C-alpha positions as CSV (number, residue, x, y, z in Angstrom):
1,M,122.2,140.5,32.9
2,R,125.7,142.0,33.2
3,Y,126.3,145.6,34.1
4,S,129.2,147.6,32.8
5,V,128.9,150.9,34.7
6,G,132.2,152.3,33.2
7,D,130.8,151.8,29.7
8,N,127.3,152.9,30.6
9,R,126.0,149.6,29.3
10,I,123.8,146.7,30.3
11,D,124.2,143.4,28.5
12,L,121.1,141.1,28.3
13,V,122.2,137.6,27.8
14,P,119.3,135.2,27.1
15,D,120.3,133.1,24.1
16,D,122.2,135.7,22.3
17,K,123.8,139.0,23.5
18,S,121.8,142.3,23.4
19,S,123.3,145.5,24.8
20,L,121.7,148.7,26.0
21,W,123.7,152.0,26.4
22,W,122.7,155.1,28.3
23,A,123.9,158.6,28.5
24,T,124.4,160.6,31.6
25,K,122.6,163.9,32.2
26,N,125.8,165.8,31.5
27,E,126.3,163.9,28.2
28,W,122.7,164.9,27.2
29,L,123.3,168.5,28.2
30,G,126.5,168.5,26.0
31,L,124.7,167.0,23.1
32,L,121.9,169.6,23.4
33,D,124.4,172.4,23.5
34,V,126.3,171.2,20.4
35,A,122.9,170.9,18.6
36,G,122.3,174.6,19.4
37,L,119.5,173.9,21.8
38,E,118.7,175.7,25.1
39,V,117.1,173.7,27.9
40,Q,113.8,175.2,29.0
41,A,112.9,172.5,31.5
42,L,114.0,169.2,32.8
43,Y,111.6,166.7,34.3
44,G,112.1,163.4,36.1
45,G,109.5,161.5,34.0
46,F,106.9,161.9,31.2
47,A,104.1,162.8,33.6
48,D,105.7,166.1,34.5
49,E,107.4,164.7,37.6
50,A,109.9,167.1,39.2
51,F,113.5,166.2,38.4
52,A,115.6,164.9,41.3
53,E,119.0,163.4,41.3
54,D,117.5,159.9,41.7
55,S,114.9,160.3,38.9
56,P,114.7,157.2,36.7
57,E,114.3,159.3,33.5
58,Y,115.5,162.6,32.0
59,V,112.8,164.5,30.0
60,F,114.3,167.6,28.5
61,V,112.2,170.4,27.0
62,A,114.5,172.5,24.7
63,R,114.3,175.1,22.1
64,R,116.7,176.3,19.4
65,R,118.9,179.2,20.6
66,D,118.1,182.5,19.0
67,Q,120.1,183.2,15.9
68,P,122.3,186.3,16.1
């Protein structure tokens, strides 16, 4: 495996190259905002774990912002 932290990417190199990209919490928040969604809750895992800065996952609960 090769890590490219600056690109938010991990390259898996068995016989051929496969890459995984990830988004930061702030990137997700920006995408939710652009999509017109308002965050209702943020969890650190899919079993309702409390979110902490070292949480391995981001689980957002969001709803569409009210229309004017």
